[in-house]
C-alpha positions, 0 to 999 in steps of 0.5 A: 344302809338298807338290809336285804330284808327291807330291800326285798320287802320294798321290792315286793311292795313296789311290784304289788303296786305296779301290778295293781295299778296295771290291772286298774289301767287294763280295766279302765282301757277295756273299751279302747279300740284299735290295733295299737291299743290291743297290742299294748294291752297284750304286752301289758298283760304279758308283763303283768303275768311276768311280774306276778311270777317274779313276785311269787318267786321273791316271796318264796325265796324270802321265806326260804331265807328266813327259814334257813336263818332260823334253822341256823340260829336254832342249831347254833344259838351260842355261835349266833349270839357271838357273831351278832355281838361281834358284828355289833361291836365292829359296827359300834367302833366304826360308827364311833370313829366318825 
């Protein structure tokens, strides 16, 4: 089971890798001539910009989510401990049944 934080981190890492690889590809094909090559390069540049903006938005949302969770835990520490304990017990019972 993946937690949302791990999924978000993995998605961000994958997006960064795609952006980096695409930028390398653009640099490597800078001398390619032809209408088709320039059309593909333009589409790749547009897709890269979109991916970069998406990456920034995801990072901002992840930070906002972490801050909100921190705020809730700080405002309600005992309730947070109780909920975490209850969820841990529930997961333990479910895992033990298997």
